[in-house]
N, C-alpha and C positions, 0 to 999 in steps of 0.2 A: 256588612253582607259580602260574602266572597263573590268575586267576579262582578262586582256591582257596576263597573264601567261598561260591561257587556249588556247588563240589564238596562242601564241608562240609554244606551244606543237603541235597544229594542223599544223602550218606552217612548223615546222621542219619535221614532218612525211610526209607531202605532198611534200616538196622539195626533200626529200631523194629518191623519185621515179624518179627524173630526168625529169619529164614531163614539156616541155616548156610552156604549157598553164598555169600550176600552177605558174611557175616563173613570167609570165607576170602579173598574177593577184596580186601576192605579190608585184611586182614593182608598180602596180597601187595603192595598199594600202599604200606603202611607200610614193609615190608622193602626195597622198591625205593627209597623215599625215603631210607632210612637208608644204603643202599649208595651212593646218589648224593650223599651228604654234605648232604642237605637235612634237617637235624636238626629244624628248626622244624616242617616238615610232618609228619615222623615222630612228633614229640611230640604234635602235635594229634590225629593219627590214633589214637595210643595212648590219649589221653584219651577219645575217642569210643568206642573199643572197650571201655574199662573201664566207661564209663557204660552202654553197652548190655548188658554182662555183668551189671552190678548189677541192671538192670531185668529181665533174663531169669531172675533167680534164683527167680521165682515159678513153680515147677513146679505142675502141677495139684493134687497132694496138698497142697502148701503153701498154695495159694489156698483150698482147702476148709478147712484147719486155721485159717487166718487169719479166714475168715468166721465159723467156729464160736467162735473165741476172742474176737472183737471184737463180735459182734452176736448177740443171742439172739432167739428168737421164731419166729413163723410165716413161711412164704414169701409174699412180696408178689407178686401177679400183676396183669396188666392188667385183670382182672375185679374186683379188690378195690375196694370203694367207698371213696372218700376223704371224710373228714368235711367238713361245710359249715357256714357261718355260718347260724344258724337264722333270723335276721332277713332276710338278703339271698339265701340259698340259694346263695351263691358258695362254691366249694371253698376250703378253707383251705390247700391245697398242691397242687403238681403232682408226679406221680411220673415220673421219668426212668429208664429201664432201661439197664443198662450196654452193651447191644449197639449203642446208637445214640450212645454217647459216644466222643470221639476218643481213640485210643490214644497218640498222640504228645504229649509235654509241650508246652504253649504256649511261645513264645519269651520267655524271661526272662533277666535278667542271671545270670551264672554262679553267684554266691553264693546267690541265691534258688533257682535250680534245684537246687543241692546240698542246700539246707535241705529242699526238698520231697522229694528222693530219700531223704534221711536219715529223714524221717517215714515214708515208704513202707516202707523197710527195717525200721523198728521194728515196723510192722504185720505185715510178712511173717514176722517172727520172734517173733510173739506167744506161740507155744507154748514156745519156748526161754526167753523172758523169764519166762513163768509158772512154768516149772520152777525158775528161779532166785529165785523169790519176788517178782518185780516185774511190774507190769502195764504194757502199752504205753499211750501217751497216747491218750485217746479224745475229747478236746476240743481244738478248734483255732479260734483267732480270726484271721481274715485281714482286714487293714485297709490302706488306702491311698487315693490319689486316684481319682476316677471314671475308668473306661475303661482301667484298667491290667491287667485280666485276672483279677480276684479270683474272680469266679464261675466263669470257665473253669478256673482252678486248682482250685477246690473240686470241680468235676465231674470233672476229671482225677484227682484224688486218689481220688474215689469209684470211678472206673473201675478203678483199681489193685486194689481189693478185690473187684471183680466183683459189687458189690451195687447194688440200686436206690437212687436218690437221691430223698428226699422233700424237695422244694424249696418253702419257704414264704417269701413276702415279708411281713415282720412288719408293714409299714405297711398291708397288706391285712387284718390281723387286728383292727385298731383299730375299735371301734364307738362310736357316740354314745350307745348304750344302756347304762345303768349295769350293771356286772357282766359285760357280754357279752364285753369284750376278755379279761378274765381267764379266762372260760369257754372262749373260742376257743383261748387259749394252752394250757389244760389238755387240751382235746380233741385239739389237734395233737400234743402230747407223748404222750398216751395211744395215739394211732394209731401214731406212730413206735416207741413202746416195745413195741407188740404184734407188730410185724413186723421181720424182719431187713433193715435198711436203714441208710443214712447220712442223718442229718437235717441239711439245709442251711438255715440261717436267714439269709436275705438282708435287706438294709435293717435290720440288727439294732438300730441306734440308735433306730429308730422306737418301740421298746418299752423297750429297756435304758437309758433315760435316767437322768441323775443325779437321785436322789430328792429333793435339796434345791433343785431348780430352782424359783424363785419363780413361774415362768410355768405350771407344771404343777399340776393339781388332785390331790386325794387319790386319785382313781381310778387315775391313772398310777402313783402310788407303790405302790399295792396290786398293780398288774400287774407292776411290777418285782420285787416280793417273790415273786410267783407264778412268774415266769420263773426267778429264782434257785433256787427250790425244785425246779422241774422239771429244770433243767440238772443240779443235784446228783443228783436221783433217777435220771436217765438214765445216769449215769457208768458203771454196771456193766452196762448193757443194750445200748449201742451207741455209735457214733461220732457226735459232733455238731460241725458246722462252722458258725461264725457269720461273717458278712461285713458290713463297714461302711465307708462313705466318711468317716465323721465320728467317729473314735475319741475325740476330745476331749469328745464328748457322753456317753460311756458312764459309767455309775455305777462308782466305784472297785471296788465289790464284784464287778462283772462280770469284771474282769481276772483276779481270783484264781481264777475258775472255769475258766479256760482254760490248760491245761498248755503248749500250743504257741501262740505268737503270731507270725504271719508278716506282716511288712510288705511290701507290694508297691509299690515306688516307680515313678516314671516311668522308662522304659528308658534305660540308658546307651548310649554310642555303638555298641558291638558289637551289642547287641540291636536297636538301631534299624536298623543295616545289614541284619541278617537279616530284620527285618519289611519293610523297603523292598524287598528282593529277592523275598521271598515274594509280596508283593502286586503287584509289577510283572510277574511271570511271567504269560504267556510273552513279554512285551515285553522286549527286550534293549537296555539302555542302555550297558552296559559298567561295569566296576568303578569307575573314577574318578567317573562321573556318579552312580552309586548312593551312593558315599561322600558326594558333594556334597549329595544329597537327605537323607541321614542327618544331615549337619551342619546343614542348614537346619531339621530337625525337632527340634532340641534343645528339651527342655522339654515336648514333647508326650507324651500317653499313647499306649499301643499302639493304642487305638481311633482316636484322632485321626490317627495316622500312617497307619493303614489307609485312613481317609477321604481324607486328603490324597493319598496315592499312587494311590488309585483315580481321583481327579479328574485327576491328572497323566496317568495311562494313557489315560483317555478323550480328553483333549486331544491326545495324541500319535497316537492311532488316527484321530481325526476329521480333525485337521490334519496329515496325513502329511508335508507339506512344511515344517511349522513347526520351527524350531530348538528344541532341548531347553530352553535357557535362556529363550527367549521363551515357551514353553509354561509354564514355571515362573512367570515373571512374571505371566502371565495368570491363573494359578491363585491366586497370592498376593493378587491384587487382590480376589478373592472369598473369601479365607481369611485375611484380615489378622489376625484375632484369635488365630490358631493359631501364627503366626510371631513370634519375638522382634523387637523394634524394630531391634536391631543387625543381625540377619541379613537382615531385610527391606530395610534401607537398603543393605546390602552387595550384595544381589541386583540392585538397581536402579542400581548404579554403572555408569559407562561401562566397556567391556571392559578397557582398560588398567588402570584403578583396581581393578576386580574381580580381575584377574589378580594384581596386587600384594597385594591383601587376602588372597587364598587362599594365596599363597606364604608370607605372614607369619603365617598362622593358627597359634596355639600348640597348641591342643587336638588338632587334626588337620591337621598340615602337608600341603599339597599340593605335589607336585613340579611343575616346569615341564611335564613330559610329561603329568601329570594335568590341569593347567590347559588345555593344548593340546586334550586330548580333550573336556574340559567345554565349552570355548568354541568349539570347531570351528575353531581357528586353527593354523597350522603352528608348530613349536617355535621357529623363528627369530623369528617375530613376538612370541611370548610372551617370549623372551629379551630382545628389544629393549625391550619394554614394562617389564620388570622392571628392566633396567639404567637406563632413563631415569627411573625413579621416584625 
């Protein structure tokens, strides 16, 4: 099916609403694809329907049961006072309520998306697990490079439970006053333990550092010990999610405290294609050009791709007469650090050499028709360039 990656994105967004009429229409499309011998499309639609079915398993009663099984305490409201640092009067955390969190999972590689869904299913079936004598995981460590969507994933996981998120940046808890950092950590956990919520600890490595680091003073070591005790003490009271960009800095004892450890890598090709399409909308480049942008953004984080594609869209809107590749070259000149040297050099090749380079690309081979669409040349010209190489 032509432009099927766009159709996929639309279907995922529609299925996320849980509307039965949408599901029926997707099932009709799947059946028609199967009858038309388009097994690849039918299989893809089957996968999206299955994923949507798993997500919709949270009936209202099950949501309530999961909340009760996973989080104890009082109800947190917008009027609940948040603890503050006594020296600076700055709040120790922000409270984010589930009604403002996005319902649709962020764009991740398929394996990470499955892992996150598995975690949610475990939470959804907390009562069933309890009846079998096992408890669902209540601690999760999310790690990976900056800009890959770790905090967004933590908030999405929180949304699935329908609970408020108590979000604390641990670097903001550190104080120069002796004993204040440990007190801030204790007050934060006391607050989270009192209310039904998910505790999200961002910039986790700021406090959870290796205790034998020669550059750290004894105060930090005492803070790490206090953090370990509080994480252990919260295990039966609620869900705790920690986030770090620097997992190598974490104390070894920290890893043992987290039952689930999710690595969020930079997006692979398919995820990059979805991110490119998402942020280009409503500007329409066509599937080959979007694949070309996804190829160029290899090695970027999701956040970097968003910034890059937004820059491209601005150039295409302002310079309506500019060719797509010229707009890309202009953008790369001010985004050189984001593009690999090999891809940057390829982009600035003369059109015949660039055509040959794309046709010979191993990870993502482009057909001559694709190259024709990308470079804005007729197929005969591209064919002559490739033969002459």
